[in-house]
C-alpha positions in Angstrom: -31.4 56.2 -219.9 -28.8 56.5 -217.2 -27.8 60.0 -216.1 -24.5 60.1 -214.3 -25.1 63.7 -213.1 -28.3 64.0 -211.1 -29.9 67.5 -210.9 -29.8 67.0 -207.1 -26.0 66.6 -207.4 -25.5 70.3 -206.8 -27.7 70.6 -203.7 -26.3 70.4 -200.1 -29.1 68.1 -199.0 -27.9 65.5 -201.6 -24.4 65.4 -200.1 -25.1 65.9 -196.4 -27.9 63.4 -195.8 -26.9 61.4 -192.7 -28.3 58.0 -194.0 -26.8 55.9 -196.8 -28.7 55.8 -200.1 -28.2 52.8 -202.4 -26.0 53.3 -205.3 -26.9 52.4 -208.9 -24.9 49.4 -210.2 -23.2 51.5 -212.9 -22.0 54.0 -210.3 -20.6 51.2 -208.2 -18.8 49.8 -211.3 -17.4 53.2 -212.3 -16.1 53.9 -208.7 -14.6 50.5 -208.3 -12.9 50.7 -211.7 -11.5 54.1 -210.8 -10.2 52.9 -207.4 -8.7 49.7 -208.9 -6.9 51.8 -211.6 -5.6 54.1 -208.8 -4.4 51.1 -206.9 -2.7 49.6 -210.0 -1.1 53.0 -210.7 0.4 53.0 -207.2 1.9 49.6 -207.7 3.3 50.5 -211.1 4.8 53.8 -209.8 6.3 52.0 -206.8 8.0 49.5 -209.1 9.3 52.3 -211.3 10.6 54.2 -208.3 12.5 51.1 -207.0 14.2 50.7 -210.4 15.1 54.4 -210.6 16.7 54.3 -207.1 19.9 53.3 -208.8 19.9 56.3 -211.0 21.3 59.7 -210.1 18.1 61.8 -209.6 17.0 60.9 -206.1 14.4 63.7 -206.0 12.4 62.3 -208.9 12.5 58.9 -207.2 11.3 60.4 -204.0 8.5 62.2 -205.9 7.5 58.9 -207.4 7.4 57.2 -204.0 5.2 60.1 -202.6 2.8 59.9 -205.5 2.6 56.1 -205.2 1.7 56.5 -201.5 -0.9 59.0 -202.4 -2.5 56.6 -205.0 -2.4 53.6 -202.6 -3.9 55.4 -199.6 -6.6 57.1 -201.7 -7.6 53.9 -203.4 -7.7 52.1 -200.1 -10.0 54.7 -198.6 -12.0 54.7 -201.8 -12.6 51.0 -201.5 -13.9 51.5 -198.0 -16.2 54.2 -199.1 -17.7 52.1 -201.9 -18.0 49.2 -199.5 -19.9 51.1 -196.8 -22.1 52.9 -199.4 -22.9 49.6 -201.2 -23.7 47.9 -197.9 -25.8 51.0 -196.9 -24.1 51.5 -193.5 -25.9 54.5 -192.1 -23.1 56.9 -191.2 -20.1 55.5 -192.9 -21.9 55.1 -196.2 -23.0 58.8 -196.3 -22.2 60.8 -199.4 -20.3 63.5 -197.7 -17.4 61.1 -197.2 -16.8 61.3 -201.0 -16.6 65.1 -200.7 -14.1 64.7 -197.9 -12.1 62.1 -199.9 -12.0 64.6 -202.9 -10.9 67.5 -200.7 -8.1 65.4 -199.1 -7.0 64.2 -202.5 -6.9 67.7 -203.9 -4.9 69.0 -200.9 -2.5 66.1 -201.1 -2.0 66.6 -204.8 -1.4 70.3 -204.2 1.4 69.4 -201.8 2.9 66.9 -204.2 2.8 69.5 -207.0 4.5 72.1 -204.7 7.1 69.6 -203.7 8.0 68.6 -207.3 7.8 72.1 -208.9 9.0 74.3 -206.1 11.0 72.4 -203.5 12.8 69.9 -205.7 14.4 72.6 -208.0 15.6 74.5 -204.9 17.1 71.3 -203.5 18.7 70.5 -206.8 20.3 73.9 -207.0 21.6 73.7 -203.5 23.0 70.2 -204.1 24.7 71.4 -207.3 26.2 74.4 -205.4 27.4 72.1 -202.6 29.1 69.8 -205.1 30.8 72.7 -206.8 32.2 73.9 -203.5 33.3 70.4 -202.5 35.2 70.1 -205.7 37.7 72.7 -204.5 38.0 71.6 -200.8 40.7 69.2 -199.8 39.7 65.6 -199.2 40.4 64.0 -195.9 43.9 62.5 -195.9 45.1 64.7 -198.8 47.7 67.4 -198.5 49.7 66.0 -195.6 52.9 64.1 -196.1 
């Protein structure tokens, strides 16, 4: 029976061993499937962002583009990680790169979350206030006869 979580999984020696250890075929399949889905998600989100560009909400479109970039870059690095681990390249195939990948992904997702839930509402309110002020200001070329 295949166990996905090895008891050694929670020990530092498992992650920070300098040489590459061969992966089980099912682990390779799971990782490749995940990174392929992440890549496809980036393509789909990019297409949706391009179609939404014509709509009013530019902040949502920008968030889509940022998330698409995240998915693309992380899937690309994931493919490299799986390749180097599968080929058992000594340093580049080490397991700690997966921890680094996960850390970078979480930090990037935190900044995406902060942008969408904190910064975008502020920008929307400032834009709305600016439009309200502009409504009462004279347009260039008006008012002079």
